[in-house]
C-alpha positions as CSV (number, residue, x, y, z in Angstrom):
1,X,0.3,0.1,-0.4
2,X,3.0,2.2,0.9
3,X,4.4,1.8,-2.8
4,X,0.7,2.4,-4.3
5,X,0.8,5.8,-2.3
6,X,4.4,7.0,-3.6
7,X,3.2,5.6,-6.7
8,X,0.0,7.9,-7.2
9,X,2.4,10.8,-5.5
10,X,4.8,10.9,-7.9
11,X,2.2,10.6,-10.8
12,X,0.8,13.8,-9.1
13,X,3.8,15.6,-9.1
14,X,4.9,14.9,-12.3
15,X,1.5,15.7,-14.1
16,X,1.6,19.0,-12.2
17,X,5.0,19.6,-13.6
18,X,3.9,19.2,-17.3
19,X,0.6,20.9,-16.6
20,X,2.5,23.7,-15.2
21,X,4.9,23.8,-18.3
22,X,1.9,23.5,-20.9
23,X,0.4,25.9,-19.0
24,X,2.7,28.9,-19.1
25,X,3.1,28.3,-23.5
26,X,0.0,29.9,-24.3
27,X,0.5,32.8,-21.5
28,X,4.1,33.2,-23.0
29,X,3.0,33.8,-26.7
30,X,0.3,35.8,-26.2
31,X,2.5,38.4,-24.1
32,X,5.0,37.8,-27.3
33,X,2.1,38.5,-29.8
34,X,1.2,41.8,-27.9
35,X,4.6,43.0,-27.9
36,X,5.0,42.2,-31.4
37,X,1.8,44.0,-32.3
38,X,2.7,47.3,-30.6
39,X,5.7,47.7,-32.6
40,X,4.7,46.6,-35.9
41,X,3.5,49.4,-38.4
42,X,0.4,47.5,-39.0
43,X,-0.8,44.8,-41.1
44,X,-2.7,45.1,-44.8
45,X,-5.7,47.4,-44.5
46,X,-8.6,45.4,-44.7
47,X,-7.1,43.1,-41.6
48,X,-7.5,44.9,-38.3
49,X,-5.6,43.0,-35.7
50,X,-5.8,45.0,-32.3
51,X,-3.4,44.4,-29.7
52,X,-4.4,41.6,-27.2
53,X,-7.8,41.3,-29.1
54,X,-8.9,37.6,-29.5
55,X,-10.4,36.5,-32.8
56,X,-13.2,33.9,-32.5
57,X,-10.9,30.8,-33.8
58,X,-8.4,32.1,-31.5
59,X,-11.0,32.4,-28.2
60,X,-12.2,28.5,-29.0
61,X,-8.5,27.6,-29.5
62,X,-7.8,29.2,-26.2
63,X,-10.5,28.0,-24.4
64,X,-9.3,24.3,-25.4
65,X,-6.5,24.9,-23.5
66,X,-7.4,26.4,-20.6
67,X,-10.1,23.2,-20.1
68,X,-7.1,21.5,-21.2
69,X,-4.8,23.0,-18.4
70,X,-7.6,23.2,-15.9
71,X,-8.6,19.3,-16.1
72,X,-5.1,18.6,-16.0
73,X,-4.2,20.6,-12.9
74,X,-7.0,19.2,-11.0
75,X,-6.0,15.7,-11.8
76,X,-2.5,16.1,-11.3
77,X,-4.0,17.7,-7.8
78,X,-6.1,14.4,-7.1
79,X,-3.2,12.4,-7.8
80,X,-0.7,14.0,-5.3
81,X,-3.4,13.9,-2.6
82,X,-4.6,10.4,-3.1
83,X,-0.8,9.2,-2.9
84,X,-0.7,11.4,0.4
85,X,-3.5,10.1,1.8
86,X,-2.5,6.6,0.9
87,X,0.8,6.9,2.4
88,X,-0.1,9.1,5.7
89,X,-4.1,7.8,6.8
90,X,-4.7,4.4,5.4
91,X,-3.4,1.4,8.0
92,X,-1.0,-0.2,7.3
93,X,-1.4,-3.5,6.2
94,X,2.2,-5.4,7.0
95,X,2.7,-8.3,4.6
96,X,4.0,-6.4,1.6
97,X,7.5,-6.8,1.3
98,X,7.3,-8.6,4.8
99,X,11.1,-8.5,6.3
100,X,10.0,-10.6,9.3
101,X,12.9,-9.7,12.2
102,X,14.7,-8.7,9.9
103,X,13.8,-5.0,9.8
104,X,12.9,-5.1,12.8
105,X,13.6,-1.7,15.4
106,X,13.1,-3.6,18.5
107,X,15.6,-6.8,18.3
108,X,15.1,-9.9,17.0
109,X,13.5,-12.1,19.7
110,X,9.6,-12.7,19.6
111,X,7.4,-14.3,22.0
112,X,4.8,-16.5,21.8
113,X,2.6,-17.1,24.8
114,X,0.8,-20.8,25.4
115,X,-2.4,-20.4,27.3
116,X,-3.2,-23.5,29.0
117,X,-4.1,-25.3,31.8
118,X,-0.9,-27.0,33.5
119,X,-2.8,-28.0,36.6
120,X,-5.1,-30.9,37.5
121,X,-6.2,-34.0,35.4
122,X,-5.3,-31.4,32.0
123,X,-1.9,-30.8,32.8
124,X,-0.2,-33.9,31.3
125,X,-1.9,-33.1,27.9
126,X,-0.7,-28.8,28.4
127,X,2.7,-30.4,29.4
128,X,3.5,-32.9,26.4
129,X,2.0,-29.9,24.0
130,X,5.2,-27.4,24.8
131,X,7.5,-29.8,25.1
132,X,6.2,-30.8,21.4
133,X,6.5,-27.5,20.6
134,X,10.0,-27.3,22.0
135,X,11.2,-30.1,19.9
136,X,9.6,-28.8,16.7
137,X,11.8,-25.0,17.6
138,X,14.6,-27.3,18.2
139,X,14.3,-28.9,14.5
140,X,14.7,-24.5,13.1
141,X,17.1,-23.5,15.4
142,X,14.2,-21.8,17.5
143,X,14.3,-19.2,14.4
144,X,12.0,-17.9,11.7
145,X,12.1,-14.9,9.3
146,X,15.4,-14.0,11.1
147,X,13.1,-13.8,14.4
148,X,14.6,-15.9,17.6
149,X,11.4,-17.2,19.2
150,X,10.6,-18.1,22.5
151,X,7.8,-19.2,24.2
152,X,6.0,-18.5,27.4
153,X,3.7,-20.1,29.6
154,X,0.6,-18.9,30.7
155,X,-1.1,-21.4,33.4
156,X,-4.8,-20.6,33.3
157,X,-5.8,-23.4,35.7
158,X,-7.4,-22.4,39.3
159,X,-5.0,-24.1,42.4
160,X,-7.7,-25.3,43.8
161,X,-9.7,-26.3,41.5
162,X,-7.0,-27.6,39.2
163,X,-8.7,-26.7,35.9
164,X,-9.1,-23.9,33.8
165,X,-10.3,-20.2,35.3
166,X,-12.3,-17.6,34.0
167,X,-10.5,-15.0,36.2
168,X,-7.4,-16.9,35.7
169,X,-7.8,-16.4,31.8
170,X,-9.2,-12.9,31.9
171,X,-5.4,-12.2,33.6
172,X,-3.4,-14.0,31.5
173,X,-5.2,-12.0,28.5
174,X,-4.2,-8.6,30.4
175,X,-0.3,-10.2,31.0
176,X,-0.4,-11.4,26.9
177,X,-1.2,-8.0,25.7
178,X,1.5,-6.2,29.0
179,X,4.3,-8.8,27.9
180,X,6.1,-6.1,25.1
181,X,7.9,-8.9,23.3
182,X,5.0,-11.0,22.8
183,X,3.4,-10.8,19.5
184,X,0.9,-14.2,19.3
185,X,-0.9,-17.0,21.7
186,X,-1.4,-20.5,21.1
187,X,-4.4,-21.7,22.8
188,X,-6.3,-21.6,25.1
189,X,-7.6,-25.1,25.4
190,X,-11.1,-24.6,26.8
191,X,-13.7,-22.2,24.6
192,X,-15.2,-20.9,27.8
193,X,-11.3,-19.7,28.6
194,X,-11.3,-18.1,24.7
195,X,-14.8,-15.9,25.5
196,X,-12.6,-14.4,28.5
197,X,-9.4,-13.5,26.7
198,X,-10.3,-12.8,22.7
199,X,-11.7,-9.3,23.6
200,X,-8.8,-8.4,25.6
201,X,-6.6,-9.1,23.0
202,X,-8.8,-7.3,20.3
203,X,-8.7,-4.5,22.2
204,X,-4.6,-4.1,22.5
205,X,-3.8,-0.4,20.9
206,X,-0.4,-2.2,19.3
207,X,-2.6,-5.1,18.2
208,X,-5.4,-6.9,17.7
209,X,-3.2,-10.0,19.3
210,X,-3.6,-12.9,17.0
211,X,-4.7,-16.2,18.8
212,X,-4.6,-19.4,17.1
213,X,-6.2,-22.1,19.3
214,X,-5.5,-25.9,18.7
215,X,-8.8,-27.2,20.6
216,X,-11.8,-25.0,20.6
217,X,-14.8,-25.9,18.9
218,X,-17.6,-23.8,20.5
219,X,-19.1,-22.3,17.3
220,X,-20.1,-18.7,18.8
221,X,-16.0,-17.9,19.0
222,X,-16.4,-17.2,14.9
223,X,-20.5,-17.5,13.9
224,X,-23.5,-16.6,14.8
225,X,-24.4,-18.3,17.5
226,X,-26.1,-17.1,20.5
227,X,-27.2,-13.5,20.4
228,X,-24.5,-11.2,19.9
229,X,-22.4,-13.5,18.9
230,X,-19.6,-13.5,17.5
231,X,-19.2,-9.7,17.4
232,X,-19.2,-9.4,21.4
233,X,-15.5,-10.8,21.1
234,X,-14.5,-8.4,18.8
235,X,-15.2,-4.7,19.9
236,X,-12.4,-3.3,17.8
237,X,-14.5,-4.8,14.5
238,X,-11.8,-7.1,13.6
239,X,-10.8,-10.9,13.9
240,X,-8.1,-11.6,16.1
241,X,-8.9,-15.1,16.8
242,X,-8.8,-18.5,15.0
243,X,-8.3,-22.1,15.2
244,X,-7.6,-25.3,13.8
245,X,-9.9,-27.8,14.5
246,X,-13.8,-27.9,13.1
247,X,-16.8,-26.6,15.9
248,X,-19.2,-28.3,17.6
249,X,-22.1,-27.7,15.3
250,X,-20.1,-30.4,12.8
251,X,-19.2,-32.7,16.1
252,X,-23.0,-32.8,17.3
253,X,-23.5,-33.7,13.6
254,X,-21.3,-36.7,13.5
255,X,-22.4,-37.4,17.3
256,X,-25.8,-38.7,16.0
257,X,-24.2,-40.4,13.3
258,X,-22.2,-42.5,15.3
259,X,-25.2,-43.6,18.0
260,X,-27.7,-44.3,14.8
261,X,-24.7,-46.8,13.3
262,X,-24.0,-48.5,16.4
263,X,-27.4,-49.3,16.9
264,X,-28.9,-46.5,19.1
265,X,-32.6,-45.7,19.1
266,X,-32.8,-43.3,22.4
267,X,-30.2,-40.8,24.2
268,X,-30.0,-39.3,27.3
269,X,-28.1,-36.2,26.7
270,X,-25.7,-34.4,29.5
271,X,-23.6,-31.7,29.8
272,X,-21.4,-29.8,32.2
273,X,-23.0,-26.4,31.7
274,X,-20.1,-24.5,30.2
275,X,-19.9,-23.2,27.3
276,X,-18.4,-26.2,25.3
277,X,-20.3,-28.6,26.7
278,X,-23.6,-27.3,26.6
279,X,-23.0,-26.1,22.8
280,X,-22.1,-29.3,21.7
281,X,-24.8,-31.2,23.9
282,X,-27.2,-28.8,22.4
283,X,-26.1,-29.4,18.5
284,X,-26.5,-32.9,19.3
285,X,-30.0,-32.8,20.5
286,X,-31.4,-30.6,17.8
287,X,-29.6,-32.7,15.0
288,X,-31.1,-35.9,16.4
289,X,-34.3,-34.2,16.5
290,X,-34.5,-33.8,13.0
291,X,-32.9,-37.1,12.1
292,X,-35.0,-39.8,13.9
293,X,-32.7,-40.4,17.1
294,X,-35.3,-39.9,20.2
295,X,-34.3,-37.7,23.1
296,X,-35.0,-39.5,26.4
297,X,-34.3,-36.6,28.2
298,X,-31.6,-34.1,29.0
299,X,-29.8,-32.7,32.1
300,X,-26.0,-31.3,33.5
301,X,-24.2,-32.7,35.9
302,X,-22.3,-31.0,38.4
303,X,-18.6,-30.8,38.8
304,X,-19.0,-30.6,42.3
305,X,-21.1,-33.6,43.4
306,X,-19.5,-36.9,44.8
307,X,-21.7,-38.9,43.6
308,X,-24.1,-39.5,40.5
309,X,-26.1,-42.0,42.0
310,X,-29.6,-40.3,41.8
311,X,-28.6,-38.5,38.3
312,X,-28.3,-42.1,36.9
313,X,-31.4,-43.5,38.6
314,X,-33.7,-40.9,36.9
315,X,-31.9,-41.5,34.2
316,X,-32.7,-45.2,34.2
317,X,-36.4,-44.7,34.6
318,X,-36.2,-42.9,30.9
319,X,-34.9,-46.3,29.7
320,X,-32.5,-44.9,26.9
321,X,-30.0,-47.3,25.2
322,X,-27.6,-44.6,24.6
323,X,-25.5,-42.1,26.7
324,X,-24.3,-38.9,25.4
325,X,-21.7,-36.7,27.3
326,X,-21.1,-33.0,26.0
327,X,-18.2,-31.4,28.4
328,X,-14.8,-32.3,29.8
329,X,-13.0,-34.7,31.5
330,X,-11.4,-33.1,34.3
331,X,-14.9,-31.5,35.6
332,X,-15.2,-34.6,37.5
333,X,-15.6,-37.1,34.5
334,X,-14.1,-39.8,36.3
335,X,-17.0,-40.1,39.2
336,X,-19.5,-39.6,36.5
337,X,-18.4,-42.7,34.1
338,X,-17.8,-44.8,37.5
339,X,-21.5,-43.8,38.5
340,X,-22.9,-44.6,34.8
341,X,-21.5,-48.2,34.9
342,X,-22.2,-48.8,38.3
343,X,-26.0,-48.0,37.7
344,X,-26.7,-48.3,34.4
345,X,-24.7,-51.0,33.3
346,X,-21.4,-51.5,31.0
347,X,-20.9,-49.6,27.6
348,X,-21.2,-52.1,25.6
349,X,-25.1,-52.6,26.5
350,X,-25.7,-48.6,27.1
351,X,-23.9,-47.1,24.7
352,X,-21.9,-44.0,25.9
353,X,-20.7,-41.3,23.4
354,X,-18.6,-38.0,24.5
355,X,-17.3,-35.6,22.9
356,X,-13.7,-34.5,22.3
357,X,-13.7,-32.7,25.9
358,X,-12.7,-36.6,27.2
359,X,-10.1,-37.1,24.7
360,X,-6.6,-37.2,26.1
361,X,-7.1,-38.3,29.4
362,X,-4.3,-40.7,31.3
363,X,-6.9,-41.0,33.7
364,X,-9.8,-41.6,31.3
365,X,-7.9,-44.2,29.7
366,X,-6.6,-45.6,33.0
367,X,-10.1,-46.5,34.3
368,X,-12.1,-49.9,33.5
369,X,-15.3,-48.3,33.8
370,X,-14.2,-46.4,30.0
371,X,-13.7,-49.8,28.1
372,X,-15.7,-49.6,25.3
373,X,-17.0,-46.2,25.4
374,X,-16.8,-44.1,22.3
375,X,-15.1,-40.7,21.6
376,X,-15.9,-38.3,18.8
377,X,-12.8,-35.6,18.1
378,X,-13.2,-32.8,16.0
379,X,-9.9,-33.8,13.6
380,X,-7.8,-36.3,12.9
381,X,-6.5,-38.7,16.0
382,X,-2.7,-40.0,16.2
383,X,-2.7,-43.1,14.2
384,X,-3.8,-41.3,11.4
385,X,-1.8,-38.4,11.5
386,X,1.2,-40.7,12.1
387,X,0.5,-42.4,9.2
388,X,-0.2,-39.6,6.9
389,X,2.8,-37.2,8.0
390,X,6.4,-37.5,7.6
391,X,6.7,-34.5,10.1
392,X,4.7,-35.9,12.8
393,X,6.3,-39.1,12.7
394,X,9.7,-37.8,13.1
395,X,7.9,-35.5,16.3
396,X,6.9,-38.4,17.8
397,X,10.1,-40.4,17.7
398,X,11.8,-37.2,18.5
399,X,9.1,-37.3,21.9
400,X,9.7,-40.5,22.7
401,X,13.4,-40.4,22.6
402,X,13.7,-37.2,24.7
403,X,10.5,-38.6,27.0
404,X,10.6,-42.3,26.9
405,X,6.7,-42.6,25.6
406,X,4.3,-41.0,23.0
407,X,2.4,-37.7,23.3
408,X,-0.4,-38.0,25.9
409,X,-3.5,-37.3,23.2
410,X,-4.0,-35.8,19.7
411,X,-4.2,-32.0,20.8
412,X,-0.5,-32.4,22.1
413,X,0.2,-32.2,18.0
414,X,-2.9,-29.6,17.3
415,X,-0.9,-27.6,19.4
416,X,2.3,-27.7,17.6
417,X,0.2,-27.2,14.5
418,X,-1.2,-24.2,15.7
419,X,2.5,-22.7,16.5
420,X,3.1,-23.3,12.8
421,X,0.4,-21.6,11.7
422,X,1.5,-18.5,13.8
423,X,5.2,-18.6,12.5
424,X,4.1,-18.8,8.8
425,X,2.1,-15.8,9.8
426,X,5.4,-14.0,11.6
427,X,7.2,-15.2,8.1
428,X,4.3,-12.7,6.1
429,X,4.4,-10.0,8.3
430,X,7.1,-7.4,9.8
431,X,6.8,-9.5,13.7
432,X,4.7,-6.8,15.2
433,X,1.7,-7.9,16.6
434,X,-0.5,-5.9,14.2
435,X,1.4,-7.0,11.2
436,X,1.2,-10.9,12.3
437,X,-3.1,-9.9,12.8
438,X,-2.7,-8.6,9.5
439,X,-0.9,-11.6,7.9
440,X,-3.3,-14.4,8.9
441,X,-6.7,-12.1,8.2
442,X,-5.6,-10.4,4.7
443,X,-6.3,-12.3,1.5
444,X,-5.1,-14.7,0.6
445,X,-4.9,-15.8,4.1
446,X,-2.6,-18.6,5.6
447,X,-2.4,-21.5,3.9
448,X,-0.2,-24.8,4.9
449,X,1.0,-27.2,2.1
450,X,0.0,-31.0,3.3
451,X,3.7,-32.0,3.0
452,X,4.5,-29.2,5.3
453,X,1.6,-29.9,7.8
454,X,2.5,-31.4,11.0
455,X,-1.3,-33.2,11.0
456,X,-0.8,-34.3,7.4
457,X,-3.4,-31.9,5.8
458,X,-3.7,-29.1,3.7
459,X,-4.9,-26.1,5.6
460,X,-6.6,-23.0,4.6
461,X,-8.7,-20.8,6.8
462,X,-11.8,-18.3,6.4
463,X,-10.5,-14.7,6.5
464,X,-13.6,-13.7,7.4
465,X,-14.0,-16.0,10.6
466,X,-10.9,-18.0,11.1
467,X,-12.1,-21.1,11.2
468,X,-10.3,-24.0,9.3
469,X,-11.2,-25.8,5.8
470,X,-11.0,-28.8,7.3
471,X,-14.0,-30.5,8.8
472,X,-13.1,-34.2,9.8
473,X,-14.5,-35.6,12.9
474,X,-12.5,-38.7,14.4
475,X,-14.6,-41.9,16.0
476,X,-12.7,-43.3,18.2
477,X,-13.2,-46.0,21.1
478,X,-11.8,-47.3,24.5
479,X,-10.0,-50.3,24.1
480,X,-8.0,-51.4,26.4
481,X,-6.9,-48.7,28.1
482,X,-6.2,-46.7,25.1
483,X,-8.1,-44.9,22.4
484,X,-8.6,-47.1,19.5
485,X,-8.7,-45.1,15.8
486,X,-12.5,-46.5,14.5
487,X,-13.6,-44.1,11.5
488,X,-13.4,-40.3,10.0
489,X,-16.4,-39.2,9.7
490,X,-17.0,-35.8,7.3
491,X,-18.3,-33.3,9.9
492,X,-19.7,-31.1,7.1
């Protein structure tokens, strides 16, 4: 845009000089004729040429000259003004001639925040996510486009509850903005946490600051869902949030397809009462009712309850052959599943389906009561990624060599994929907050080729919303203490 402004300014200046020159020529000639006529003896008797007098033919000619002179002058003024306005008032998009940190005046060290629940049942997955990111950065010498990359961990889990906390999320967002070298954020893990953070980063005076989540699936963060969504998250009117997984309107739909495929006729739906859990549960209910799957009832579980005996006795009276869980395992999911089996029977009898908020937890995998339950995951699972991505295979091998085991859950690799997207935006920008955000959301946006992608899928993003093009939903089943791949359902 700056080049365009310079071009317009230069063109306007040249046009002004030309018009000034050619505007002076008729004036010069007129004065010359005036002086000549005064000193000459005259001409033929039948021709009267008065000094300075304009004949009809000359009048027409000079009017045309003045019109041309005036239009050229006006045009040159407009061109010059347009060039000046573009250079001085048009918002600077930072992707043209991007140099990363090569021309950065404040040094070449930049920080990417990683905002996750580093406590409780989510801690291992969060820790593994950062470990995998560090391994990826080691391979590129912690450098992209002349920038030295540093990760900064932000724990959004509360000490007592050991799970994400809305106040912590909000305070973390303020610290993201206050950290001078921080230019983007990977995370958060929970959609409810994102609700508390997006607006703070959006109002950042040196931004907005880009946030890429590897796991948020609540639709209202990017698309019309509840009243005032998603506009209320973007007070500046610009998008600054994106995600690399699909949304719960697709996941809930896939859950209904799965329930019908495994023979369920009637499902009872439970959610944890939070943004993500109630959202995916609501979509399951809506899709079920539209596709001939009976909803026997719906309710929310209280994460503070020590027992769910009364809840499951109530459910048993409704006689469903399927239970659908929308929520997060660290909301006392262990006790919930234990009581489900104790009061309703094995998962092979009364089918149990949970959305991806239950995926990737070691405590769930170690429970005997989880055997046979189904999980839907808003993306590709570890086994599919390992089979299709050479980069992921190397990363997983490096991880096992360093830590003696595989990463705990697929969201670990999606965290690295989110980091890769942020790095691509840095590479196309001037490595400032505004520049990185603009590089992501300006057309044609960021695209990751399949061969380069950590998850082995080509990725592109809708620059008007921040949503990813991939709509895959993976079905998993708990077998002998691990999440085993079953199939992929096209969520669209």
